[in-house]
C-alpha positions as CSV (number, residue, x, y, z in Angstrom):
1,X,-1.4,39.4,15.5
2,X,-3.1,36.5,13.6
3,X,-6.9,36.6,13.4
4,X,-9.8,34.9,11.7
5,X,-12.9,36.3,10.1
6,X,-16.0,34.2,10.8
7,X,-18.8,34.6,8.3
8,X,-22.3,33.4,8.7
9,X,-24.1,32.1,5.6
10,X,-26.4,34.8,4.2
11,X,-24.5,37.7,5.6
12,X,-22.1,39.8,3.6
13,X,-19.9,41.0,6.5
14,X,-18.0,38.9,9.0
15,X,-19.6,38.2,12.4
16,X,-16.5,39.4,14.2
17,X,-12.7,39.2,14.1
18,X,-11.1,36.7,16.3
19,X,-7.6,35.7,17.2
20,X,-6.7,32.2,16.2
21,X,-7.3,30.5,19.6
22,X,-10.6,32.5,20.1
23,X,-11.8,31.5,16.6
24,X,-11.2,27.8,17.4
25,X,-13.0,28.1,20.6
26,X,-15.9,29.9,19.0
27,X,-16.3,27.3,16.3
28,X,-16.1,24.5,18.8
29,X,-18.7,26.1,21.1
30,X,-21.2,26.8,18.4
31,X,-20.9,23.4,16.7
32,X,-20.9,21.6,20.0
33,X,-24.2,23.3,20.8
34,X,-25.7,22.5,17.4
35,X,-24.6,18.9,17.4
36,X,-24.8,18.0,21.1
37,X,-27.1,15.0,20.4
38,X,-24.7,13.6,17.8
39,X,-21.8,14.1,20.3
40,X,-23.6,12.1,22.9
41,X,-24.5,9.4,20.5
42,X,-20.9,9.0,19.4
43,X,-19.7,8.9,23.0
44,X,-22.1,6.0,23.8
45,X,-21.6,4.1,20.6
46,X,-17.8,4.0,20.2
47,X,-14.6,4.0,22.1
48,X,-11.0,4.5,21.1
49,X,-11.2,7.5,18.8
50,X,-12.7,10.8,20.0
51,X,-16.5,10.8,19.6
52,X,-16.2,13.4,16.9
53,X,-13.7,11.3,14.9
54,X,-16.1,8.4,15.0
55,X,-19.0,10.5,13.9
56,X,-17.0,12.1,11.1
57,X,-15.9,8.6,9.9
58,X,-19.4,7.3,10.0
59,X,-20.9,10.2,8.0
60,X,-17.9,10.8,5.7
61,X,-19.7,9.3,2.6
62,X,-22.7,11.7,3.1
63,X,-22.2,15.1,1.6
64,X,-23.0,18.1,3.8
65,X,-23.8,16.0,6.9
66,X,-20.4,14.4,6.8
67,X,-18.7,17.7,6.1
68,X,-20.4,19.4,9.1
69,X,-19.7,16.5,11.4
70,X,-16.1,16.4,10.1
71,X,-15.7,20.1,11.0
72,X,-16.8,19.3,14.6
73,X,-14.2,16.6,14.7
74,X,-11.5,18.9,13.4
75,X,-12.4,21.6,15.9
76,X,-12.2,19.0,18.7
77,X,-8.8,17.9,17.3
78,X,-7.5,21.4,17.3
79,X,-8.6,22.0,20.9
80,X,-7.3,18.7,22.3
81,X,-4.1,18.4,20.2
82,X,-2.1,21.6,20.3
83,X,0.4,20.3,17.8
84,X,-2.3,20.0,15.1
85,X,-2.8,23.8,15.0
86,X,-0.8,24.5,11.9
87,X,-1.8,26.5,8.8
88,X,-1.7,23.4,6.7
89,X,-4.1,21.5,8.9
90,X,-6.4,24.5,9.1
91,X,-6.5,24.7,5.3
92,X,-7.2,20.9,5.1
93,X,-9.9,21.2,7.6
94,X,-11.5,24.0,5.5
95,X,-11.2,21.7,2.5
96,X,-13.2,19.2,4.4
97,X,-16.3,21.4,3.9
98,X,-16.3,20.5,0.2
99,X,-18.7,17.6,-0.4
100,X,-17.0,14.2,-0.8
101,X,-13.7,15.5,0.8
102,X,-13.0,13.8,4.1
103,X,-12.4,15.7,7.3
104,X,-8.8,16.1,8.4
105,X,-9.3,14.3,11.7
106,X,-10.8,11.3,9.8
107,X,-7.8,11.2,7.4
108,X,-5.4,11.2,10.4
109,X,-7.1,8.3,12.1
110,X,-7.7,6.1,9.1
111,X,-4.2,6.6,7.8
112,X,-2.4,4.9,10.7
113,X,-3.1,1.1,10.8
114,X,-2.3,-0.6,14.1
115,X,1.4,-1.5,14.3
116,X,1.4,-4.3,16.8
117,X,2.9,-7.5,15.5
118,X,-0.3,-9.4,15.4
119,X,-2.1,-6.7,13.3
120,X,0.8,-6.4,10.9
121,X,0.9,-10.2,10.3
122,X,-2.8,-10.3,9.8
123,X,-2.6,-7.6,7.1
124,X,0.4,-9.5,5.6
125,X,-1.7,-12.7,5.4
126,X,-4.6,-10.8,3.8
127,X,-2.3,-9.5,1.1
128,X,-0.9,-12.9,0.4
129,X,2.6,-12.5,2.0
130,X,4.3,-15.5,3.5
131,X,7.3,-15.8,5.7
132,X,10.3,-18.1,5.3
133,X,12.3,-16.6,2.5
134,X,15.9,-15.7,3.3
135,X,18.5,-13.7,1.4
136,X,22.2,-12.9,1.9
137,X,23.6,-10.1,-0.3
138,X,23.5,-6.4,-0.7
139,X,20.9,-4.6,1.5
140,X,18.0,-2.8,-0.1
141,X,19.0,0.7,-1.4
142,X,18.0,4.0,0.2
143,X,14.6,3.8,-1.5
144,X,14.0,0.3,-0.2
145,X,14.5,-1.2,-3.6
146,X,16.1,-4.6,-4.3
147,X,17.2,-3.8,-7.9
148,X,18.1,-7.0,-9.8
149,X,19.0,-8.9,-6.6
150,X,15.8,-10.8,-6.4
151,X,17.0,-14.2,-5.2
152,X,15.6,-15.8,-2.1
153,X,15.8,-19.2,-0.5
154,X,13.7,-21.3,1.8
155,X,16.9,-22.8,3.0
156,X,18.1,-20.5,5.7
157,X,21.5,-22.0,6.1
158,X,22.1,-21.9,2.3
159,X,21.1,-18.2,2.1
160,X,23.1,-17.4,5.3
161,X,26.3,-18.7,3.5
162,X,25.9,-15.8,1.0
163,X,25.3,-13.4,3.9
164,X,28.7,-14.2,5.4
165,X,30.3,-12.9,2.2
166,X,28.1,-9.7,2.1
167,X,26.9,-7.0,4.4
168,X,23.3,-8.1,4.8
169,X,21.3,-11.2,5.7
170,X,17.7,-11.2,6.6
171,X,14.3,-12.9,6.3
172,X,11.8,-11.5,3.9
173,X,8.1,-12.1,3.2
174,X,7.0,-12.7,-0.4
175,X,3.7,-12.4,-2.2
176,X,4.0,-14.9,-5.0
177,X,0.8,-15.0,-7.1
178,X,1.8,-16.7,-10.3
179,X,5.2,-18.5,-10.2
180,X,6.8,-20.6,-13.0
181,X,7.2,-23.8,-11.0
182,X,10.5,-25.4,-12.1
183,X,9.5,-29.0,-11.6
184,X,5.8,-28.8,-12.4
185,X,3.9,-29.0,-15.7
186,X,2.9,-25.6,-17.2
187,X,-0.8,-25.5,-18.1
188,X,-2.0,-24.8,-21.7
189,X,-3.5,-21.4,-20.8
190,X,-0.1,-20.2,-19.7
191,X,1.5,-21.6,-22.8
192,X,-1.0,-19.7,-24.9
193,X,-0.2,-16.4,-23.0
194,X,3.5,-16.9,-23.7
195,X,3.0,-17.7,-27.3
196,X,0.8,-14.7,-27.7
197,X,3.5,-12.4,-26.3
198,X,6.2,-14.0,-28.5
199,X,4.0,-13.3,-31.5
200,X,3.6,-9.7,-30.3
201,X,7.3,-9.1,-30.1
202,X,7.9,-10.6,-33.5
203,X,9.6,-13.8,-32.4
204,X,10.2,-16.3,-35.3
205,X,12.3,-18.9,-33.5
206,X,9.9,-20.4,-31.0
207,X,6.4,-19.0,-31.3
208,X,5.5,-20.8,-34.6
209,X,6.5,-24.1,-33.0
210,X,5.8,-23.8,-29.3
211,X,2.5,-25.6,-29.2
212,X,3.7,-28.4,-31.5
213,X,6.9,-28.8,-29.4
214,X,4.8,-29.1,-26.2
215,X,2.3,-31.5,-27.8
216,X,4.7,-33.7,-29.7
217,X,8.0,-33.7,-27.9
218,X,6.6,-33.5,-24.4
219,X,3.2,-35.2,-24.8
220,X,1.3,-32.1,-23.9
221,X,3.1,-31.4,-20.6
222,X,6.3,-29.3,-20.3
223,X,8.0,-28.5,-17.0
224,X,8.9,-25.0,-16.0
225,X,12.6,-25.8,-16.2
226,X,12.3,-27.0,-19.8
227,X,10.1,-24.1,-20.9
228,X,12.7,-21.7,-19.4
229,X,15.4,-23.3,-21.6
230,X,13.2,-23.0,-24.7
231,X,12.6,-19.3,-23.9
232,X,16.3,-18.8,-23.5
233,X,16.7,-19.5,-27.2
234,X,14.4,-16.7,-28.3
235,X,17.2,-14.2,-28.2
236,X,15.3,-10.9,-28.6
237,X,14.2,-10.9,-25.0
238,X,15.3,-12.6,-21.8
239,X,13.2,-15.5,-20.4
240,X,12.5,-13.4,-17.3
241,X,11.1,-10.6,-19.5
242,X,8.9,-13.0,-21.5
243,X,7.6,-14.6,-18.3
244,X,6.9,-11.3,-16.6
245,X,5.0,-9.9,-19.7
246,X,3.0,-13.2,-19.7
247,X,1.8,-12.6,-16.2
248,X,4.3,-14.6,-14.1
249,X,5.9,-12.9,-11.1
250,X,8.4,-15.4,-9.9
251,X,10.5,-18.5,-10.8
252,X,10.2,-21.2,-8.1
253,X,12.7,-24.1,-8.1
254,X,11.4,-25.5,-4.8
255,X,14.2,-24.5,-2.6
256,X,14.9,-21.1,-4.2
257,X,12.7,-18.3,-5.6
258,X,13.6,-15.5,-8.0
259,X,11.2,-12.7,-8.1
260,X,10.9,-11.2,-11.6
261,X,8.6,-8.3,-10.6
262,X,9.6,-5.5,-8.3
263,X,6.4,-5.8,-6.2
264,X,5.6,-8.4,-3.6
265,X,8.7,-8.3,-1.4
266,X,8.5,-7.1,2.2
267,X,11.0,-6.7,5.1
268,X,9.5,-8.0,8.4
269,X,9.4,-4.4,9.7
270,X,7.1,-3.2,7.0
271,X,3.6,-1.9,7.9
272,X,1.8,-4.1,5.3
273,X,-0.4,-1.1,4.6
274,X,-3.1,-2.4,2.1
275,X,-2.7,0.8,0.0
276,X,1.0,0.0,-0.4
277,X,0.6,-3.5,-1.6
278,X,2.1,-2.8,-5.0
279,X,4.8,-0.5,-3.7
280,X,8.3,-1.9,-4.6
281,X,9.8,-0.4,-1.4
282,X,10.4,-3.5,0.8
283,X,9.9,-1.4,3.9
284,X,6.7,0.3,2.4
285,X,7.0,3.3,4.7
286,X,4.4,6.0,4.9
287,X,0.7,6.1,5.9
288,X,-2.2,5.8,3.5
289,X,-2.8,9.0,1.5
290,X,-6.2,10.4,1.1
291,X,-7.1,12.7,-1.8
292,X,-3.4,13.0,-2.6
293,X,-2.6,14.3,0.9
294,X,-0.4,11.6,2.3
295,X,2.0,14.1,3.8
296,X,-0.5,15.6,6.2
297,X,1.5,14.7,9.2
298,X,4.9,13.0,8.6
299,X,5.2,12.3,12.3
300,X,2.1,10.0,11.9
301,X,3.8,7.8,9.3
302,X,4.7,4.3,10.2
303,X,7.2,1.8,8.8
């Protein structure tokens, strides 16, 4: 029958042998007695989480204090959540006694952002995602990746026409941080970045003359569309590759957008988890990981 040895600091031999359920009860009882004032404070101060979870969260940055409080929270979790009584969770709870390692119960709570629509859209806004981009074409693959199919349109009817000829049509949210605007002038700093990258890859066709072309032929202002045509003559790398390496993440023609980076695309069902902001998976599934332990409880993961 499974059992635990419970050691007391300063003693060489275990206090006693306990079966698993008895050990959990023993730890809970002793720590509840020791930290009764903290428990009462947590109950009065916060709602929502269990009082122990709140206390563990508040003291998590404090070595020793946070570790002990976290153990109280874990013991409470084991008692009140029978499904949490696994060997993995027991090991993770023990790891929480190491300074600077968060308690398991804290990890479980923090890793699951609210999934109501208002909370999701608020997180999306904070991360720079905007609605109103439609796409008809092949659906994302089994890993949630779009591959090279990164064309989106603000014109729903236009995009829907492609959807009629393909198995998938839906609205996406895009995070566009630095687009090449097709009909707007490109600023000098961006031209400098492009020229620098062209020099880096050994281009001899455009880089020696780019600044002169912009200054002389276009009176210091060149549109995104014209710049794209010039880059298309480089030959040793595609315009998209040059733009991406120069810090651009999209080509925006006004009606349509082509993403040239894998990041910054989300299906409306995504969780918009801040830690997944750079994940190329358009569904961005999975809860936040802590200390490399994102698989603590797969059942807690959210889309």
